[in-house]
N, C-alpha and C positions, 0 to 999 in steps of 0.2 A: 470477129466473129463471123464464121460460115453460114451458109442456108444452104436449103436444099427447096427445090420448086417442085410443087404437087402436079401429077401428070396429068390430073383432070383438068384442072382450071389454073394453073400455072402461078399459084398464089406462093410469095416465097415463102419460106418457113424456116423455123432455127434448126441447124444440122443434127439436133439429137431427136427431132419429130419423127416419129411413125406415122401418124395420120396427119393429113391436113385441116388446120385449125378453121378454114374457111367453109370447105366443103365436105370434110371428114373422108374424103377418100384415102386410101393406103397407099405410103410414100414408100418404093422401096429404095433401097441404096446398095450401091455395088460396093459392099464392106468384105474385103477378103477374109476379115479376121472374124468373122461370124460364120466363117463356112467349117462344117463339121468333115473331117478326114477321118479314115478307117485305116488301120495297118494291120498286117498280118505278120506276125514274127517269124522270121526265118528258124530252122534248126539252129538250137544255139543262142539265141537272140533271149532267150526267156532271160526272168529277173535273176536267178540262179545258175545262168549257165556255169558247171564247176567241172573240171576233168575228173573222171571218176577213174580214169586208169592207174593212178597213183596208189590207190589201196589194195594192199596185199592181207588184209584181215576182215573180218565184219567192222563195219563202222555205220552211224548216223551222223549223214551231211547235211546241215542245213542249208535249203534249195532258197526259201524267201522267209522273211519276219527277220524284224527287230535288229537290222543293219549287220546282221552276222551271218550271211550269205557265204558259204564255202568252209565254214568251221565245223570240223569235224568230231565227233564222241565214238572212241573205242569201247565197249562194254569189256569189265575187266574184271566181273564177276559171273556169278551163275545168278544174280538177280540184282539188275541195275534199273534205280530208280530214277524218275525222269520228273522235274516238278521245279515249282517258283522259290521252295525251300534250300536255302544253301547247303543245308544236310544231303541233298540228293548229289547222283555222281554226276547226273547230268542237269544242270543247272539253268534255267531258263528263265530270267528275270523279266517277266512281265505279268500285270495283272489279267491277264486272258489266261494263265496257266495257273492250275491250283497248285496249292504247296506241295501236295503228294498226288500229280495227275496221273502217272501210268506206270507200269514196272516192265522192264525188259528181261526176258526169262530164257536163259539158254538150256537147250535139252541136247546135250550132245553138238552136234554140227548144225542142228535147226536152233532158230528164236521164234518165241512167240513175243506178244505184248497185251497186255493187261492193264484195263482202263480201273483206275481206283476210286472210282465213286467222283470224278473230277464234275465240275458244275458244267463246263463248256463241251465235255464230253471228249472221245479221243477219236481220229479218223484215221480209218484202214483205206487207202484210195478212193477218199471222199465218200465211204459209208462209215456213217459211225458203228463202233463195236461196243458190244456189251458184255462178252467174254472173252475168254483169252483166245486169239486170233494169231494164226501162223504168220511170218513174214516173210516173205523172198525176194530174192536180188531184185532191185529196181522199185519194189514198193514205197508207196510217199505214205507218209506219216504224218499226220497233222493234229498239232498239240498246241490247242491256243491258237495265236496269228503265226505260230511256227511251221513250215513245211520241212520234213525231214527225206531225205532219199536215204533209204536201207541197203546196205551192200553187204550183202553176205559171203564176202570171198573166203 
């Protein structure tokens, strides 16, 4: 068993001690594993770093969440449902997603998203939406724990 010594009185204390059992002084140990480090991610170091250059038509690409990073969905119809129900065109199987969470609507060459009264809400660029909101290339859509990037090519 290792010991640490009190810096005030020199008493030998067990290694896990934070305070001296004789005088009550704080025992400071040089433990590198307890230090805190912070990192600033570089461009492209994000959890969902995906190359978006390969897409030549509109798509929603999973950027984070559910272990599906990089997976893409291409709207096939005028209305594309997003939700936890297997009947949805974009099926996101997680409890944080409502059965019929949102709808992606195509209006010619532009797209909008509508929340369908979901419990956790739908977020566009980190703002909760209540009504139909237009999507632009590069917008971030959050549905439950999933963060998706809209590519309006």
